[in-house]
VMD Tcl script that builds the backbone (N, CA, C; Angstrom):
set m [mol new atoms 399]
animate dup $m
set s [atomselect $m all]
$s set {name element resname resid chain x y z} {
  {N N MET 1 A 11.345 -4.328 -8.673}
  {CA C MET 1 A 10.077 -4.454 -8.004}
  {C C MET 1 A 10.257 -4.124 -6.530}
  {N N THR 2 A 9.232 -3.550 -5.958}
  {CA C THR 2 A 9.242 -3.183 -4.546}
  {C C THR 2 A 7.879 -3.508 -3.942}
  {N N GLY 3 A 7.809 -3.425 -2.629}
  {CA C GLY 3 A 6.529 -3.589 -1.957}
  {C C GLY 3 A 5.520 -2.544 -2.395}
  {N N VAL 4 A 6.002 -1.333 -2.713}
  {CA C VAL 4 A 5.113 -0.276 -3.220}
  {C C VAL 4 A 4.491 -0.718 -4.544}
  {N N ASP 5 A 5.291 -1.333 -5.423}
  {CA C ASP 5 A 4.757 -1.839 -6.696}
  {C C ASP 5 A 3.694 -2.907 -6.456}
  {N N ILE 6 A 3.969 -3.793 -5.507}
  {CA C ILE 6 A 3.041 -4.890 -5.220}
  {C C ILE 6 A 1.719 -4.357 -4.680}
  {N N VAL 7 A 1.782 -3.505 -3.669}
  {CA C VAL 7 A 0.550 -2.948 -3.096}
  {C C VAL 7 A -0.163 -2.076 -4.127}
  {N N GLY 8 A 0.580 -1.310 -4.897}
  {CA C GLY 8 A -0.027 -0.490 -5.942}
  {C C GLY 8 A -0.792 -1.327 -6.954}
  {N N GLU 9 A -0.209 -2.452 -7.358}
  {CA C GLU 9 A -0.906 -3.322 -8.304}
  {C C GLU 9 A -2.181 -3.899 -7.701}
  {N N LEU 10 A -2.115 -4.309 -6.436}
  {CA C LEU 10 A -3.314 -4.836 -5.774}
  {C C LEU 10 A -4.417 -3.773 -5.701}
  {N N LEU 11 A -4.048 -2.549 -5.358}
  {CA C LEU 11 A -5.045 -1.471 -5.274}
  {C C LEU 11 A -5.655 -1.180 -6.639}
  {N N HIS 12 A -4.817 -1.100 -7.668}
  {CA C HIS 12 A -5.307 -0.790 -9.009}
  {C C HIS 12 A -6.170 -1.906 -9.608}
  {N N ALA 13 A -5.955 -3.147 -9.137}
  {CA C ALA 13 A -6.700 -4.281 -9.679}
  {C C ALA 13 A -8.026 -4.526 -8.972}
  {N N ASP 14 A -8.286 -3.823 -7.887}
  {CA C ASP 14 A -9.499 -4.070 -7.105}
  {C C ASP 14 A -10.650 -3.193 -7.606}
  {N N GLU 15 A -11.625 -3.802 -8.245}
  {CA C GLU 15 A -12.725 -3.058 -8.874}
  {C C GLU 15 A -13.551 -2.229 -7.887}
  {N N PRO 16 A -13.951 -2.771 -6.735}
  {CA C PRO 16 A -14.714 -1.931 -5.797}
  {C C PRO 16 A -13.920 -0.709 -5.331}
  {N N LEU 17 A -12.618 -0.873 -5.112}
  {CA C LEU 17 A -11.791 0.253 -4.684}
  {C C LEU 17 A -11.696 1.298 -5.798}
  {N N ILE 18 A -11.447 0.849 -7.022}
  {CA C ILE 18 A -11.313 1.778 -8.155}
  {C C ILE 18 A -12.641 2.481 -8.450}
  {N N ALA 19 A -13.748 1.841 -8.151}
  {CA C ALA 19 A -15.051 2.497 -8.325}
  {C C ALA 19 A -15.204 3.668 -7.352}
  {N N ALA 20 A -14.589 3.555 -6.173}
  {CA C ALA 20 A -14.684 4.611 -5.155}
  {C C ALA 20 A -13.550 5.623 -5.253}
  {N N ILE 21 A -12.363 5.159 -5.639}
  {CA C ILE 21 A -11.177 6.013 -5.747}
  {C C ILE 21 A -10.531 5.720 -7.094}
  {N N PRO 22 A -10.707 6.595 -8.076}
  {CA C PRO 22 A -10.152 6.339 -9.410}
  {C C PRO 22 A -8.639 6.095 -9.370}
  {N N ALA 23 A -8.159 5.248 -10.283}
  {CA C ALA 23 A -6.746 4.867 -10.328}
  {C C ALA 23 A -5.819 6.080 -10.367}
  {N N ARG 24 A -6.219 7.159 -11.015}
  {CA C ARG 24 A -5.365 8.354 -11.111}
  {C C ARG 24 A -5.177 9.041 -9.762}
  {N N GLN 25 A -5.981 8.653 -8.761}
  {CA C GLN 25 A -5.884 9.235 -7.428}
  {C C GLN 25 A -5.152 8.314 -6.446}
  {N N ILE 26 A -4.471 7.305 -6.990}
  {CA C ILE 26 A -3.611 6.432 -6.190}
  {C C ILE 26 A -2.186 6.786 -6.574}
  {N N LYS 27 A -1.428 7.316 -5.625}
  {CA C LYS 27 A -0.087 7.842 -5.892}
  {C C LYS 27 A 0.946 7.107 -5.050}
  {N N ALA 28 A 2.186 7.137 -5.515}
  {CA C ALA 28 A 3.317 6.624 -4.753}
  {C C ALA 28 A 4.231 7.795 -4.408}
  {N N GLY 29 A 4.811 7.747 -3.225}
  {CA C GLY 29 A 5.805 8.748 -2.841}
  {C C GLY 29 A 5.259 9.965 -2.129}
  {N N ALA 30 A 4.572 10.840 -2.847}
  {CA C ALA 30 A 4.062 12.090 -2.252}
  {C C ALA 30 A 2.806 12.529 -2.998}
  {N N LEU 31 A 1.948 13.241 -2.281}
  {CA C LEU 31 A 0.740 13.787 -2.893}
  {C C LEU 31 A 0.994 15.226 -3.318}
  {N N PRO 32 A 0.549 15.604 -4.509}
  {CA C PRO 32 A 0.692 16.997 -4.923}
  {C C PRO 32 A -0.281 17.898 -4.160}
  {N N ASP 33 A 0.013 19.180 -4.128}
  {CA C ASP 33 A -0.906 20.138 -3.515}
  {C C ASP 33 A -2.221 20.136 -4.283}
  {N N GLY 34 A -3.312 20.356 -3.574}
  {CA C GLY 34 A -4.621 20.466 -4.207}
  {C C GLY 34 A -5.125 19.170 -4.812}
  {N N VAL 35 A -4.704 18.037 -4.268}
  {CA C VAL 35 A -5.117 16.748 -4.798}
  {C C VAL 35 A -6.628 16.560 -4.609}
  {N N VAL 36 A -7.253 15.886 -5.574}
  {CA C VAL 36 A -8.678 15.586 -5.512}
  {C C VAL 36 A -8.884 14.478 -4.486}
  {N N LEU 37 A -9.902 14.631 -3.642}
  {CA C LEU 37 A -10.212 13.638 -2.613}
  {C C LEU 37 A -11.386 12.771 -3.027}
  {N N PRO 38 A -11.445 11.527 -2.632}
  {CA C PRO 38 A -10.464 10.818 -1.812}
  {C C PRO 38 A -9.258 10.400 -2.653}
  {N N THR 39 A -8.146 10.156 -1.968}
  {CA C THR 39 A -6.928 9.730 -2.630}
  {C C THR 39 A -6.155 8.782 -1.724}
  {N N LEU 40 A -5.260 8.008 -2.321}
  {CA C LEU 40 A -4.418 7.076 -1.581}
  {C C LEU 40 A -2.959 7.373 -1.881}
  {N N LEU 41 A -2.130 7.295 -0.859}
  {CA C LEU 41 A -0.693 7.471 -1.003}
  {C C LEU 41 A -0.017 6.201 -0.507}
  {N N VAL 42 A 0.838 5.607 -1.355}
  {CA C VAL 42 A 1.527 4.361 -1.031}
  {C C VAL 42 A 3.014 4.665 -0.871}
  {N N ARG 43 A 3.576 4.309 0.310}
  {CA C ARG 43 A 4.991 4.575 0.589}
  {C C ARG 43 A 5.623 3.409 1.334}
  {N N MET 44 A 6.947 3.248 1.157}
  {CA C MET 44 A 7.693 2.262 1.922}
  {C C MET 44 A 8.137 2.906 3.230}
  {N N THR 45 A 7.879 2.209 4.337}
  {CA C THR 45 A 8.282 2.675 5.655}
  {C C THR 45 A 9.616 2.058 6.060}
  {N N SER 46 A 9.794 0.762 5.796}
  {CA C SER 46 A 11.057 0.102 6.120}
  {C C SER 46 A 11.261 -1.098 5.217}
  {N N ASN 47 A 12.528 -1.574 5.179}
  {CA C ASN 47 A 12.908 -2.678 4.302}
  {C C ASN 47 A 13.919 -3.547 5.036}
  {N N VAL 48 A 13.702 -4.862 5.005}
  {CA C VAL 48 A 14.657 -5.817 5.563}
  {C C VAL 48 A 14.937 -6.863 4.490}
  {N N GLU 49 A 16.217 -6.994 4.135}
  {CA C GLU 49 A 16.624 -8.040 3.193}
  {C C GLU 49 A 17.349 -9.113 3.978}
  {N N ARG 50 A 16.941 -10.338 3.806}
  {CA C ARG 50 A 17.642 -11.442 4.472}
  {C C ARG 50 A 18.929 -11.691 3.696}
  {N N GLN 51 A 20.041 -11.561 4.361}
  {CA C GLN 51 A 21.338 -11.753 3.721}
  {C C GLN 51 A 21.652 -13.239 3.622}
  {N N MET 52 A 21.995 -13.674 2.442}
  {CA C MET 52 A 22.331 -15.073 2.197}
  {C C MET 52 A 23.844 -15.238 2.226}
  {N N LEU 53 A 24.331 -16.280 2.882}
  {CA C LEU 53 A 25.753 -16.567 2.868}
  {C C LEU 53 A 26.178 -17.132 1.520}
  {N N LYS 54 A 25.301 -17.869 0.918}
  {CA C LYS 54 A 25.569 -18.468 -0.387}
  {C C LYS 54 A 24.847 -17.632 -1.442}
  {N N ARG 55 A 25.540 -17.271 -2.475}
  {CA C ARG 55 A 24.922 -16.474 -3.543}
  {C C ARG 55 A 23.827 -17.276 -4.226}
  {N N GLY 56 A 22.672 -16.656 -4.352}
  {CA C GLY 56 A 21.563 -17.298 -5.027}
  {C C GLY 56 A 20.955 -16.344 -6.033}
  {N N ALA 57 A 19.937 -16.793 -6.702}
  {CA C ALA 57 A 19.283 -15.972 -7.712}
  {C C ALA 57 A 18.335 -14.953 -7.097}
  {N N THR 58 A 17.867 -15.239 -5.868}
  {CA C THR 58 A 16.908 -14.331 -5.229}
  {C C THR 58 A 17.263 -14.109 -3.766}
  {N N VAL 59 A 16.731 -13.059 -3.222}
  {CA C VAL 59 A 16.865 -12.774 -1.797}
  {C C VAL 59 A 15.469 -12.443 -1.272}
  {N N ARG 60 A 15.142 -12.979 -0.117}
  {CA C ARG 60 A 13.835 -12.719 0.485}
  {C C ARG 60 A 13.845 -11.306 1.054}
  {N N THR 61 A 12.863 -10.510 0.675}
  {CA C THR 61 A 12.773 -9.128 1.114}
  {C C THR 61 A 11.455 -8.924 1.839}
  {N N ILE 62 A 11.516 -8.191 2.931}
  {CA C ILE 62 A 10.316 -7.866 3.697}
  {C C ILE 62 A 10.256 -6.353 3.829}
  {N N GLU 63 A 9.170 -5.765 3.370}
  {CA C GLU 63 A 8.995 -4.315 3.443}
  {C C GLU 63 A 7.717 -3.978 4.201}
  {N N ARG 64 A 7.782 -2.904 4.954}
  {CA C ARG 64 A 6.590 -2.354 5.598}
  {C C ARG 64 A 6.106 -1.241 4.674}
  {N N ILE 65 A 4.905 -1.397 4.161}
  {CA C ILE 65 A 4.320 -0.460 3.211}
  {C C ILE 65 A 3.127 0.220 3.865}
  {N N SER 66 A 3.095 1.541 3.774}
  {CA C SER 66 A 2.003 2.329 4.342}
  {C C SER 66 A 1.105 2.839 3.224}
  {N N VAL 67 A -0.184 2.676 3.420}
  {CA C VAL 67 A -1.173 3.259 2.507}
  {C C VAL 67 A -1.945 4.296 3.313}
  {N N THR 68 A -1.796 5.557 2.922}
  {CA C THR 68 A -2.495 6.644 3.605}
  {C C THR 68 A -3.742 6.996 2.823}
  {N N VAL 69 A -4.861 7.001 3.512}
  {CA C VAL 69 A -6.135 7.438 2.943}
  {C C VAL 69 A -6.313 8.909 3.301}
  {N N ARG 70 A -6.617 9.727 2.330}
  {CA C ARG 70 A -6.994 11.125 2.589}
  {C C ARG 70 A -8.371 11.327 1.959}
  {N N ALA 71 A -9.334 11.750 2.775}
  {CA C ALA 71 A -10.717 11.887 2.322}
  {C C ALA 71 A -11.309 13.214 2.798}
  {N N ALA 72 A -12.421 13.581 2.206}
  {CA C ALA 72 A -13.089 14.845 2.543}
  {C C ALA 72 A -13.914 14.739 3.817}
  {N N SER 73 A -14.251 13.508 4.227}
  {CA C SER 73 A -15.065 13.318 5.434}
  {C C SER 73 A -14.550 12.107 6.212}
  {N N TYR 74 A -14.920 12.058 7.471}
  {CA C TYR 74 A -14.534 10.909 8.288}
  {C C TYR 74 A -15.182 9.636 7.746}
  {N N ARG 75 A -16.426 9.726 7.371}
  {CA C ARG 75 A -17.130 8.570 6.804}
  {C C ARG 75 A -16.427 8.064 5.545}
  {N N GLY 76 A -15.971 8.999 4.708}
  {CA C GLY 76 A -15.229 8.632 3.503}
  {C C GLY 76 A -13.900 7.971 3.824}
  {N N GLN 77 A -13.239 8.463 4.855}
  {CA C GLN 77 A -11.963 7.881 5.294}
  {C C GLN 77 A -12.170 6.429 5.734}
  {N N VAL 78 A -13.179 6.194 6.561}
  {CA C VAL 78 A -13.453 4.849 7.073}
  {C C VAL 78 A -13.809 3.906 5.927}
  {N N ALA 79 A -14.634 4.351 5.002}
  {CA C ALA 79 A -15.029 3.512 3.862}
  {C C ALA 79 A -13.824 3.177 2.987}
  {N N ALA 80 A -12.980 4.160 2.721}
  {CA C ALA 80 A -11.802 3.924 1.894}
  {C C ALA 80 A -10.835 2.964 2.580}
  {N N MET 81 A -10.672 3.108 3.886}
  {CA C MET 81 A -9.769 2.228 4.623}
  {C C MET 81 A -10.224 0.777 4.531}
  {N N LYS 82 A -11.525 0.541 4.633}
  {CA C LYS 82 A -12.060 -0.821 4.503}
  {C C LYS 82 A -11.742 -1.395 3.128}
  {N N LEU 83 A -11.876 -0.581 2.091}
  {CA C LEU 83 A -11.574 -1.031 0.724}
  {C C LEU 83 A -10.098 -1.357 0.558}
  {N N VAL 84 A -9.225 -0.543 1.139}
  {CA C VAL 84 A -7.777 -0.768 1.048}
  {C C VAL 84 A -7.411 -2.102 1.694}
  {N N VAL 85 A -7.911 -2.345 2.883}
  {CA C VAL 85 A -7.597 -3.592 3.586}
  {C C VAL 85 A -8.125 -4.788 2.809}
  {N N LYS 86 A -9.338 -4.694 2.312}
  {CA C LYS 86 A -9.926 -5.798 1.551}
  {C C LYS 86 A -9.144 -6.085 0.274}
  {N N ALA 87 A -8.615 -5.043 -0.368}
  {CA C ALA 87 A -7.864 -5.203 -1.612}
  {C C ALA 87 A -6.497 -5.850 -1.402}
  {N N CYS 88 A -5.892 -5.636 -0.237}
  {CA C CYS 88 A -4.492 -6.046 -0.047}
  {C C CYS 88 A -4.252 -7.172 0.948}
  {N N ALA 89 A -4.975 -7.210 2.029}
  {CA C ALA 89 A -4.679 -8.147 3.125}
  {C C ALA 89 A -4.863 -9.596 2.711}
  {N N GLY 90 A -3.886 -10.419 3.074}
  {CA C GLY 90 A -3.983 -11.853 2.840}
  {C C GLY 90 A -3.687 -12.294 1.425}
  {N N ARG 91 A -3.152 -11.427 0.597}
  {CA C ARG 91 A -2.849 -11.789 -0.796}
  {C C ARG 91 A -1.517 -12.525 -0.866}
  {N N THR 92 A -1.458 -13.528 -1.717}
  {CA C THR 92 A -0.241 -14.311 -1.910}
  {C C THR 92 A -0.072 -14.636 -3.383}
  {N N GLY 93 A 1.132 -15.120 -3.730}
  {CA C GLY 93 A 1.375 -15.580 -5.094}
  {C C GLY 93 A 2.359 -14.702 -5.833}
  {N N ARG 94 A 2.195 -14.649 -7.138}
  {CA C ARG 94 A 3.029 -13.812 -8.011}
  {C C ARG 94 A 2.259 -12.529 -8.271}
  {N N ILE 95 A 2.822 -11.403 -7.824}
  {CA C ILE 95 A 2.162 -10.100 -7.949}
  {C C ILE 95 A 3.200 -9.078 -8.397}
  {N N ALA 96 A 2.869 -8.279 -9.378}
  {CA C ALA 96 A 3.731 -7.197 -9.876}
  {C C ALA 96 A 5.109 -7.712 -10.278}
  {N N GLY 97 A 5.163 -8.913 -10.825}
  {CA C GLY 97 A 6.425 -9.492 -11.259}
  {C C GLY 97 A 7.255 -10.097 -10.144}
  {N N ALA 98 A 6.765 -10.094 -8.927}
  {CA C ALA 98 A 7.493 -10.661 -7.785}
  {C C ALA 98 A 6.966 -12.056 -7.470}
  {N N ASP 99 A 7.870 -12.934 -7.074}
  {CA C ASP 99 A 7.496 -14.301 -6.725}
  {C C ASP 99 A 7.313 -14.457 -5.225}
  {N N ASN 100 A 6.497 -15.431 -4.857}
  {CA C ASN 100 A 6.285 -15.803 -3.457}
  {C C ASN 100 A 5.890 -14.610 -2.586}
  {N N VAL 101 A 4.965 -13.823 -3.086}
  {CA C VAL 101 A 4.504 -12.633 -2.372}
  {C C VAL 101 A 3.547 -13.036 -1.265}
  {N N SER 102 A 3.663 -12.331 -0.145}
  {CA C SER 102 A 2.734 -12.465 0.969}
  {C C SER 102 A 2.457 -11.064 1.499}
  {N N VAL 103 A 1.177 -10.708 1.612}
  {CA C VAL 103 A 0.797 -9.381 2.111}
  {C C VAL 103 A -0.094 -9.567 3.337}
  {N N LEU 104 A 0.384 -9.036 4.459}
  {CA C LEU 104 A -0.347 -9.120 5.719}
  {C C LEU 104 A -0.543 -7.718 6.286}
  {N N THR 105 A -1.613 -7.521 7.038}
  {CA C THR 105 A -1.772 -6.235 7.710}
  {C C THR 105 A -0.705 -6.134 8.810}
  {N N ALA 106 A -0.284 -4.877 9.097}
  {CA C ALA 106 A 0.793 -4.662 10.069}
  {C C ALA 106 A 0.521 -3.444 10.945}
  {N N GLY 107 A -0.740 -3.155 11.187}
  {CA C GLY 107 A -1.088 -2.044 12.071}
  {C C GLY 107 A -1.714 -0.876 11.341}
  {N N ARG 108 A -2.493 -0.118 12.086}
  {CA C ARG 108 A -3.193 1.044 11.545}
  {C C ARG 108 A -2.876 2.243 12.420}
  {N N GLY 109 A -2.662 3.378 11.776}
  {CA C GLY 109 A -2.345 4.606 12.490}
  {C C GLY 109 A -3.589 5.313 12.997}
  {N N PRO 110 A -3.371 6.424 13.688}
  {CA C PRO 110 A -4.490 7.172 14.259}
  {C C PRO 110 A -5.244 7.979 13.210}
  {N N ASP 111 A -6.443 8.396 13.564}
  {CA C ASP 111 A -7.198 9.344 12.744}
  {C C ASP 111 A -6.494 10.693 12.854}
  {N N LEU 112 A -6.261 11.337 11.728}
  {CA C LEU 112 A -5.589 12.636 11.712}
  {C C LEU 112 A -6.352 13.627 10.861}
  {N N ARG 113 A -6.148 14.895 11.146}
  {CA C ARG 113 A -6.635 15.951 10.258}
  {C C ARG 113 A -5.505 16.268 9.299}
  {N N GLY 114 A -5.796 16.213 8.018}
  {CA C GLY 114 A -4.788 16.476 7.003}
  {C C GLY 114 A -4.917 17.879 6.435}
  {N N PRO 115 A -4.144 18.161 5.405}
  {CA C PRO 115 A -4.195 19.468 4.756}
  {C C PRO 115 A -5.606 19.805 4.280}
  {N N GLY 116 A -5.978 21.075 4.360}
  {CA C GLY 116 A -7.285 21.520 3.882}
  {C C GLY 116 A -8.443 20.895 4.625}
  {N N ASN 117 A -8.264 20.605 5.921}
  {CA C ASN 117 A -9.307 19.978 6.735}
  {C C ASN 117 A -9.725 18.604 6.220}
  {N N SER 118 A -8.816 17.895 5.588}
  {CA C SER 118 A -9.111 16.536 5.132}
  {C C SER 118 A -8.966 15.561 6.301}
  {N N PHE 119 A -9.408 14.357 6.098}
  {CA C PHE 119 A -9.361 13.300 7.104}
  {C C PHE 119 A -8.378 12.245 6.611}
  {N N GLU 120 A -7.423 11.864 7.472}
  {CA C GLU 120 A -6.380 10.924 7.075}
  {C C GLU 120 A -6.239 9.777 8.070}
  {N N GLN 121 A -5.816 8.648 7.527}
  {CA C GLN 121 A -5.442 7.503 8.342}
  {C C GLN 121 A -4.535 6.621 7.494}
  {N N THR 122 A -3.618 5.915 8.158}
  {CA C THR 122 A -2.662 5.061 7.461}
  {C C THR 122 A -2.817 3.616 7.894}
  {N N GLN 123 A -2.799 2.729 6.908}
  {CA C GLN 123 A -2.792 1.284 7.147}
  {C C GLN 123 A -1.445 0.750 6.685}
  {N N ASP 124 A -0.755 0.003 7.565}
  {CA C ASP 124 A 0.514 -0.607 7.194}
  {C C ASP 124 A 0.296 -2.057 6.791}
  {N N PHE 125 A 1.150 -2.494 5.861}
  {CA C PHE 125 A 1.155 -3.880 5.412}
  {C C PHE 125 A 2.576 -4.414 5.497}
  {N N ARG 126 A 2.708 -5.684 5.826}
  {CA C ARG 126 A 3.987 -6.385 5.791}
  {C C ARG 126 A 4.001 -7.154 4.481}
  {N N VAL 127 A 4.849 -6.709 3.561}
  {CA C VAL 127 A 4.916 -7.303 2.227}
  {C C VAL 127 A 6.241 -8.046 2.105}
  {N N SER 128 A 6.171 -9.342 1.931}
  {CA C SER 128 A 7.388 -10.135 1.738}
  {C C SER 128 A 7.357 -10.752 0.339}
  {N N PHE 129 A 8.548 -10.843 -0.262}
  {CA C PHE 129 A 8.650 -11.338 -1.631}
  {C C PHE 129 A 10.087 -11.725 -1.942}
  {N N ASP 130 A 10.268 -12.532 -2.993}
  {CA C ASP 130 A 11.602 -12.879 -3.455}
  {C C ASP 130 A 11.992 -11.900 -4.545}
  {N N ALA 131 A 13.135 -11.239 -4.345}
  {CA C ALA 131 A 13.646 -10.252 -5.298}
  {C C ALA 131 A 14.938 -10.772 -5.899}
  {N N PRO 132 A 15.246 -10.366 -7.122}
  {CA C PRO 132 A 16.527 -10.781 -7.707}
  {C C PRO 132 A 17.696 -10.328 -6.832}
  {N N ALA 133 A 18.680 -11.219 -6.681}
  {CA C ALA 133 A 19.856 -10.903 -5.840}
  {C C ALA 133 A 20.764 -9.894 -6.524}
}
mol reanalyze $m
mol bondsrecalc $m
mol representation Tube
mol addrep $m
């Protein structure tokens, strides 16, 4: 399990978001050429594992996860970004098979022009969870 899995599950489980951006348009890693808009790309930006001196069953992991919105219009970008934040921010509990999950917002990137004159923006999340050691 990774922070990408956790955020991906939250996005896929959010009905208002899926109504606006079908699940097949939520990708991890990289977007293919000619992707249908709007779409979401979920990637890990950084990872910090707290090292335990004593061997245990789990290790606390903190990952910075970026969700990039790519849309055909600026209005679409803004609407999608609101849905992404609402779907993920402030979530806690057991998510995507991970225990003690906490998802917090961790900053938003600038408005950008993407491929094919698309509109892009990235929202970062701080995802912490207990992972098997």
